[in-house]
N, C-alpha and C positions, 0 to 999 in steps of 0.2 A: 574845717567841721561844716556840716551840714545844718543848715537851719529853718525851722518853719515859716512859711508864709506869713508876713504881716498883713493885719486886720484890721483896717478901717472901716467906721460906721457912719453912715451921715443920721442923721435924728430920724427919718423916716424910718430906717430899717433897724435901728436900735431898738424904735417904739414895738415894730412888728413881730422882733426877735421876744422881747421880753413879754408880748402880748403872749406867744405861743408858749413861751417857758412856765407861764402861771395858768395857762387854759386848762379848766379842767377837763372840757370835751375836745381839747386837742390830742391827736394819737402819740401813744407815748414815744414811739421811735423820734417823731418831728420833736418834743419837748427835750429829747437826748441832745438832738442837732440844734436847737437852738441854746442849749446851755454851751455846749462848745464851741459856737459861736462867738456867744458872749464873753467867754471866759480868756477865749484869745485875744479878742479887740481889748481887754485889760493887760495881754502882754504876756500869758503864762505861758510855759513851753507845754508841749504837746504831754511828755509827760506827767507834769505836773495837773493837766487838765486831767488824763485819764487817771490818775489816782483820786482826783477831788469826785471824779462820776463815776467810779468804779467799773470804767468798760478799758478798752484795750487800747493800746498806744496806738495802732496800726487805724483803729474805728476813729480815731480823734485825725488823725492826719488826712484821711480820706477825706472826711467832710468838713475839713478845715480848707482842704484844697478845692471841693467843689465850691464851696462858697467864694472861695478868691477867684474862680473862674467865670462863675455861673452867677455867682449872687445868691438873693432867694430863692431864686426858681431852682438853684442848683441843689438845694437840699430838701424842695417839697417832694420832687420825684425823685424814685430810684431810679438807678440807669438799669438802662435793659441787659437781662441776663444773657449769658451763654446757653449754649445748648439747641438741639433740634427741635421743632416743632412737635409735642407727645402725641401723633398719629394714631399711635397704637392704644395710649390711654383713653383718647376719646371713642375709640370705634368700642373699646369694653365698656365704657361708660353706654353707649347708645344700646349695647346689646343687654345690657344691665335692664336697663330701663324698660326694653321691649319685653324681656322675659316678665318682668314684673307686673306690668298691664295688660300683657296679653297670651299669657300663659300660664298655667296650674303644674303644680307636682302631682306626681301620679297617686301620691298615698296622702295628700292633706289638700285643705282647700286655699292655701295660700304660702307664700315663700318665706323662710326665715332667712337671716343673714348667712347662716351655716347652710342652710340645703342649697341656696342658690349660690354661693360659691362655691360651695363643692360642685353642682351642675355645673357651672362655669368654668371652672377652672383656675379661680382667682381666688383672691385674699378676701375672708372675711371684714378686712376693714376698708379695703376697697368696696364692696357693697352697700357698707356702713355711710361712708363718703358720699356717693351718688345718691343714695335713696335721702341722705339728708339734701344734698345740693336740688333736688327735685322736688323737696316734700311730700317724699314716698312712705306710707305707715302701712303695710299690707295685713298688719297685724291689729288695725283697729279698723270697724265697720257701724257706719252710721244707718239707722234703720228709718225707712218713711212708710207711707200710707196715702196715696192719692184716692181720693172720694171716687166712685162711678155711680152714685146718686143722679141720676137722670134730671132730679131738678136741682141739683146743686149751686147753679148761679142764682135762682130766685130765693133758696133759701139761705144762702150767702149775705143778700143783698138785703135782705129782709130783716136776718139779726144783726149784722153791721150798723143797719141804716138804726136802730133800736140803740145801740152804744153810742153812737156818733150824735145822734137826733132823737134822744127819747121824747116821747109825746107828752103832753102837758096834764096835768090831771091825772098822773097816772103812775103805776111804781113799774120799773122792770126787776125781775127777779132770776136768775141764772141760778136754775134746781137741777142736783143730781141727789143721787145716794152713790156713797162711797162704801160697797158691799165688805163683806168677809174679812173684817178686820179682828184679826187676832190678838186675843188675851196672852203673851206670851210671858213666862217666866222663865229665867237664866237659871241652866242647873247649877252654878255656882256663884256667889257674889264677885261682883269686877272691884277692879281697883280705882281710886277715884285717881284726877286730875291731879298733877304736881308738877311743878317746875322742870322741866327738860324731858317730860314723860308724859304722854296724851293717856286717857283713862282707858280702861279695857273692860271687854266682855266676853263670856261664853260663844263658840260660834254655834252652839249647840243648846237647845231651850225645850221648853214644856208646855203642851198647847192647855191653854183654860178654856176653851171655848171663844167664840166668834159673835160680833155685834154689828149690826148696818146702820152707818149714821146716814141720817134724811138732812139735806142742807139747801137753804135759798138765799144766795147771796144777794142783797138789796145794792143795784145800781150805783145808785148817786151819792149815798153814805157810807157804804161798805158795811153796814150793819147786815148782822147774820142770824136768820131763823134756823135752828136747828133741834133734833131728836134722835134718841137710838132706836132701834127696835129689833127684834130677834131676826127677822126675817124680811125679805124686800117684795112682796108681793102686790099684787093691786089693793088689795084690801089696807096694808101697810102706805101704800100710797094715797090714797083716800085719807087717811087718818091725818096724813101729814100735809094733804089740800086743806081741808077742815081748820088744820092747828095754824098754816099760812092765813088764812079767811080770819080768823079770831086775834090774830097778831100785827093785823096792818088796817090802817084807817078806814073803815067803811065805806067812805064817799069816792074810793079811787080805783079806778080801773087795775087790774093786775095783769100784766103781759109777763108769761114766764117761758123761759128758754130751756128746752129739756131736751133729750136725745130720743132716740126710735127703741128703748126700752119696751117691750112687749106690754107692761104692767101700764106703761103711760097712756097706753091706745088702747085699752081693756073696755069692753061693752059699758060697763058698769060705772067706771071715769068717764067715758065720755057722755053718760045721760047723767051726771052728776055735774059735769061743766055745764050741759044744757040748761041746767036747774040755777045755776049759779053765772049768771050772763057776765060780769065782770070780769071773771077768768078768761083770758085771750091764751092761745098754746101756741109756741113757736120752735117748730122739731127744729134741729141740726140736723146739715146733712149727715148721711152714712158715713161712720170714718171718720169724725171731724171734731170730737172732743174738743180738740184744742179751740174751738170758736165759743165754749162756756166758760165763762169766767171763774164758774165756782171750782173748775178744776185746777184753778191757779191756787186757791184759797185749798182745798184739798192737799195740794204740796204743802202747803206751809203747815198744816197741821201734822201731816206725818213726818215732815223733818222736823221740825220741832219740838213734839209732843208723842207720838206714839213711835216711832221705828226704835228707838233708842230706851224707849220704857219697858219697866218691868210690872207687869201686873199679871196678879196671882190669883185674879177671878174676873169673870166679864165684869161683876160691877163696880171694881176698880176700875177696868178700862174705861167703862162707860163715866165714873163720875171724872177722871180726869179729862175726858172729850167735853162733857158739859163746861167743866170749870175752866177749859181752853176759851168756850164759845163764849162765856160772862166777861172772861179779860179781853177779849178781843171786842165785844159790843161795849166795853167800858170807854173805848178810847178808839171806835171802828176808822177803819183809813181802806177808802174805795179803790181799787185797781182801775185804772184809765186805760180806756182803748183808743190807739190813735193809726190802726193798719186801716185804710180805705180800702173799699170792696173792690174795687178797680185793681187798684195793686194786689190784691189777694190773685182775682182772678188770672189776671194776666201770669202772675207767677205759677199759679196752679196750669195754665193752659201750655207752660215753656217744660213743665214738669211732663205732661203728657205727651207732648210732642217729642220728650227726648225717650220716654219709655216706648213709644210707636216705632220710633227709629231703631232703638235697640232688639225691639219683637222682631222687626224686618231685616236685620240684618243677618 
């Protein structure tokens, strides 16, 4: 009668096997193999080990013999598998990558797993595996905008300089308007959130008017000066500048970071600024709203108070916005800018070079 080979462990082998058998980060296959060897070292037969570990007897015999011949190294690495090199599969994989990245279907803007599989005569699962292995996601696209402002460098250095080295005896205020905020009322009441189910709201809505939020975010402390007005012309911008003038310490200079909206450059606005010398305007480069930190605060109020709100009138919307501002100012938190101007300019330069290369290709 054939008997399984005897397994005798030294102290170092036993310690290593016990570590593998109990390790949470150890691969599952190695955990099983370690248990096989440890039980074999206790004198158990293959049939008993297979029953205890719920695996096949042949599997137990294989790893018992591998350990007997090659010790620890024999169970760490799998034996080389038979079969020929999958050259055909590699060629198909290369074709899938090529078609995904360099060609488009005649009737669509991008491939799906089904359309590409049909085009190349392969299975849909094959396309899925290749896309996953190469990180290809044709159904997704990222938006971007590189500023073409001829004074991009100077404006970026100016604004980032204010963020990283704000002037003494002055306030830096990030200002902008969030226009056309809609007072939306849902056509039916939604269900509240509960265990195992998210809250619901109807996809359709009733429009009850709009308002414009004027906001100035103070850089150092994060306090916000804000108001809502029906429109966003230069008249409303002048009213907001006067509000900033009233609600800030009179002895401090005010450095306002604003975008290139026409109302900010209106002749009447320019005339008012000449009479109020403590105001200093810093314009962001065109198509570079991300340089204005108040945009980050706009995202906060949109996510937390406006987007999922239900407002039966503009008055309710305005009241909700002003209430959010009051709560923010009760415990203000500043947004900290850390990106250096040189790093931003280098990244934009790389983007322009890539765009130029694509345009000439």
